[in-house]
C-alpha positions in Angstrom: -4.1 -6.1 9.9 -1.9 -5.4 6.8 -3.4 -7.6 3.6 -0.5 -8.5 1.3 0.6 -7.3 -1.9 2.3 -8.8 -4.8 2.6 -6.8 -7.9 4.3 -8.3 -10.9 6.5 -5.0 -12.9 6.4 -6.6 -16.5 8.9 -3.8 -17.4 9.3 -3.4 -21.1 9.1 -7.5 -22.1 6.8 -9.9 -23.8 4.6 -9.6 -27.1 0.7 -9.1 -27.0 0.7 -12.6 -27.3 2.9 -13.4 -24.3 1.6 -10.9 -21.6 -2.4 -12.5 -22.3 -0.7 -15.8 -21.7 1.2 -14.8 -19.0 -1.8 -13.0 -17.3 -4.3 -15.8 -18.2 -1.6 -18.3 -16.0 -2.1 -16.5 -13.3 -5.8 -15.5 -13.4 -6.3 -19.0 -13.2 -4.6 -20.0 -10.1 -4.9 -17.3 -8.0 -8.0 -18.6 -6.5 -5.7 -20.3 -3.8 -3.8 -18.1 -2.9 -7.3 -16.0 -0.8 -5.2 -14.1 1.9 -2.8 -12.4 -0.7 -3.8 -9.7 -3.0 -2.3 -10.1 -6.3 -1.5 -7.7 -9.5 0.4 -7.3 -12.9 1.6 -4.0 -14.6 2.6 -4.6 -18.2 3.2 -2.4 -20.5 0.9 0.3 -21.9 0.3 -0.9 -25.2 -0.7 -4.5 -23.0 -2.9 -3.1 -20.2 -6.3 -3.5 -22.6 -5.6 -6.9 -23.7 -4.0 -8.5 -20.1 -7.4 -6.5 -18.5 -9.8 -8.9 -20.5 -7.5 -11.8 -19.5 -7.7 -11.1 -15.7 -11.1 -10.5 -15.9 -13.2 -11.8 -12.9 -10.4 -12.9 -11.0 -8.7 -11.8 -8.5 -5.8 -10.5 -10.5 -5.6 -6.4 -10.4 -4.5 -4.7 -13.5 -1.9 -2.2 -12.5 0.5 0.2 -14.7 3.7 1.2 -14.8 3.9 5.2 -14.9 1.8 8.0 -15.2 2.3 11.9 -16.3 0.6 13.9 -13.6 -1.8 15.7 -15.9 -5.4 14.8 -16.4 -4.9 15.7 -20.3 -3.4 18.0 -22.6 -0.1 18.6 -25.3 2.1 16.2 -23.6 3.0 13.8 -26.5 3.6 10.4 -25.6 2.6 10.4 -21.8 -0.2 8.9 -20.4 -2.4 10.6 -18.3 -4.1 8.9 -14.6 -7.7 9.2 -16.2 -6.3 6.9 -19.1 -5.7 4.5 -16.7 -8.6 4.3 -14.5 -10.7 4.2 -18.3 -8.2 1.2 -18.8 -9.5 -0.8 -15.6 -6.3 0.3 -13.5 -5.8 -0.3 -9.9 -2.5 0.3 -9.5 0.3 2.0 -10.8 4.0 2.1 -9.6 6.1 5.3 -9.4 9.3 6.7 -8.6 11.3 3.4 -9.8 15.1 3.1 -9.3 15.1 2.9 -13.7 12.8 6.1 -13.9 14.9 7.6 -11.6 18.5 6.5 -12.6 17.9 6.6 -16.2 15.4 9.2 -16.7 15.8 12.0 -14.3 13.1 11.6 -12.3 13.5 13.7 -8.9 11.2 13.1 -5.8 9.2 16.6 -6.5 8.3 14.9 -9.7 7.0 11.7 -8.8 5.1 13.4 -5.7 3.2 15.6 -7.9 2.9 12.0 -9.9 1.6 11.1 -6.5 -0.5 13.2 -6.2 -2.3 12.7 -9.5 -2.5 9.0 -9.2 -4.7 9.5 -5.9 -6.7 11.9 -7.4 -7.7 9.8 -10.0 -8.6 6.9 -7.1 -5.4 4.9 -8.2 -3.4 3.5 -6.0 0.3 4.4 -6.1 3.0 1.6 -5.5 5.9 4.2 -4.8 9.2 3.3 -4.6 12.3 4.1 -2.6 15.6 2.3 -2.4 19.2 3.4 -2.2 22.2 2.8 -4.4 25.4 0.2 -3.9 28.1 3.1 -3.0 25.2 4.8 -0.5 24.8 1.5 1.6 28.6 0.7 1.2 28.7 4.5 2.8 26.2 3.6 5.7 24.1 6.5 3.7 20.7 3.6 3.2 18.3 5.0 6.0 19.4 8.8 5.3 18.3 8.0 1.5 15.2 6.0 2.8 14.4 9.3 4.6 15.1 11.8 1.8 13.1 9.9 -0.8 10.0 9.5 2.0 9.8 12.8 2.9 10.7 14.2 -0.4 8.4 11.8 -2.6 5.5 11.3 -0.6 5.2 15.4 0.5 1.3 16.7 2.0 0.2 13.0 1.9 -3.2 13.4 4.2 -3.6 10.3 7.1 -5.9 9.2 4.7 -3.9 9.5 1.3 -1.2 7.5 3.3 -3.4 4.4 4.1 -4.1 4.6 0.1 -0.4 4.7 -1.0 2.0 1.1 -1.0 5.3 1.7 0.1 7.9 -0.8 -2.5 11.9 -0.6 -0.6 13.8 -1.9 -3.7 17.4 -1.3 -3.0 19.3 -0.5 -6.4 21.9 -2.8 -5.9 19.8 -6.2 -5.6 17.0 -5.3 -8.6 17.6 -7.7 -11.7 21.5 -8.4 -10.4 20.5 -11.5 -8.8 21.8 -10.4 -5.5 19.3 -9.9 -2.8 19.1 -8.1 0.8 19.2 -10.3 3.7 16.0 -10.4 5.8 17.7 -8.7 8.3 18.8 -6.3 5.9 15.0 -5.8 4.3 13.3 -5.4 7.7 16.0 -2.7 8.9 14.6 -0.8 6.0 11.3 -1.0 7.0 10.9 -0.9 10.1 12.6 2.7 9.5 9.7 3.4 6.7 7.5 2.7 9.6 8.8 5.1 12.0 9.2 7.7 9.4 5.1 6.9 9.1 4.9 7.1 12.6 6.6 10.2 12.9 4.8 12.3 10.5 1.0 10.8 11.2 1.2 8.0 14.1 1.9 4.6 15.1 -1.7 3.4 14.3 -1.6 4.5 10.5 2.2 3.8 10.6 1.3 -0.3 11.2 -1.6 -0.5 8.9 0.4 0.6 5.4 1.2 -1.7 3.6 5.2 -2.3 2.5 7.3 -4.4 -0.2 10.5 -5.8 -1.0 11.5 -5.7 -4.0 14.8 -6.9 -5.8 15.6 -10.2 -7.3 12.3 -11.6 -4.9 12.1 -15.2 -6.5 10.6 -18.6 -5.0 13.4 -19.8 -2.6 14.1 -16.7 -1.3 10.4 -15.1 -0.7 9.4 -17.5 2.0 12.3 -15.9 4.4 11.9 -12.4 3.4 8.0 -12.3 3.9 8.9 -14.4 7.3 9.9 -10.3 8.3 7.3 -8.5 10.8 7.0 -5.2 8.4 7.5 -7.0 5.1 4.3 -7.3 3.1 4.5 -8.6 -0.1 7.0 -7.9 -3.2 7.5 -5.9 -6.1 9.0 -8.4 -8.1 11.1 -8.1 -11.7 12.2 -10.6 -13.7 10.1 -13.8 -11.7 6.8 -12.2 -12.4 7.3 -12.8 -15.8 7.1 -16.4 -15.8 3.5 -17.5 -14.0 5.6 -20.4 -12.2 7.5 -18.0 -10.7 5.2 -15.3 -10.0 3.3 -17.5 -8.8 5.7 -19.2 -6.3 6.5 -16.2 -4.6 2.6 -15.6 -3.8 3.0 -19.3 -2.0 5.9 -18.0 0.0 3.4 -15.5 2.4 2.7 -17.4 4.5 1.1 -14.3 7.2 
């Protein structure tokens, strides 16, 4: 049985004190949801203060990115080993904002995925189509290409340690949400791709999140779909009541 994962991507938001307060507020209430794994992913500069705020709770720490080398002359970058040193369990990779605005390719993301796994981090690998691609009927083609490129050369064991987040780009921060049917269609396609590469048993064990304007009022309907295993939450993760309202929507 897959354990659902709700992860908050705080992006480039909050002050130090706000980050600590948000993390503490979430940590105080997570015991109400023992069947759901919960993570928060603050900006790099707040990882340590958030780590202290969630210490002793069920909330896991995640980062928003990494550079695929353990150390070296890479000014401004953060290595997988540094993230481990700060207590991170998860790292978000291949987010559409990095693909779109920072030019990250499937090949570069794949290097990051392998580096994360080698360091013992659990990557949350984001895939998703642009609005023009959906309107042109190319959604599944785009998803297949990103899956094959971003997740290339993973062993079966590594695939089981990887979380996939389907995030339609047109639904991120726009208030638009893929319908449960649209989201489930892509999640099911991803399971088929995993089954084709490995086997159906592994496909049924990989956690696949949905992301894109998830809120408390639409979470339960999305999570009712058989292949949606939680959410990667953006804006709604910046307020404890909204984030926990989404967690409460997970009834599986």
